[in-house]
Phi, psi and omega in degrees: 000327182302323180293323179290325175297317180296317179297313180298318179297316179297321179292320183279329185228064186300334180285348182258354185238131181254346179182160180232141169233114187244121187247122178059071187229166176199157181295321174236142182236076181295132180245130181299147182300320180298319178293316178299316180296317180295318179294320179298325180275003185054036179278134179303339178299329179296317179295319177300313182297315181296317182289325178291313182283337185280336183259144175287169184303317184300327182298330180282351183255020180079036184280010182294141176287339178265114182305135177089352179264140179251115185301322182299311180294323178298317178297318179297317182297319178299314180293325180294336181282347180292145177294153178307135177094341183295311180299316179299313181300319179294310181296321179295319177296318176302314183295325186275334187290128184230013186256013187302310183294320179295314179295319181300320180296338181267357181292131184252357185249162175299140181227131175252124178256119179248118189238147176269128181304325183248026181289117179268346182270317174228084185305145181305323179301318179289324177294321178295324178295320178293318178298321180297333179275354185256119177299145176059043180259146174237136182241133176235127177251123180272116183302132175076349184283146173264213183280334184263059185299328181299329179269319187284315185224062186298320181293317179294322178296314179300317178298321180293332180284342185270000000 
């Protein structure tokens, strides 16, 4: 959702934005009904779904750069710390927002789109379509990464931002 907020802000207030870096994004972010219902009920199943769909395959195989850490459990713990209703509000806003392509076309600053090759939440194909609608866009696809690139491929993500 943060990337769509950034695009919308850049489109509405071009004088306030000098550049964009958008990580794991798409023009529309459809959220499944089962996930929305679970998040609305503050059911732990919502956290399970987000962490399973958010991480790439390698993350489930002990791909953490920090020995002994399991990315899946780390992702769950971060989500568990959110106050009740926060996950639902975020997912619901993602699901409802429909102005991505229009806002992207109005972006006047350089934009870097960083996409995960194996992102199931915002597939790289959808991110590339949003980038194509954005003037002066650069796209980087991180091999093997899912939606949680900051955890899965932190060094590669940092390099893509530079």
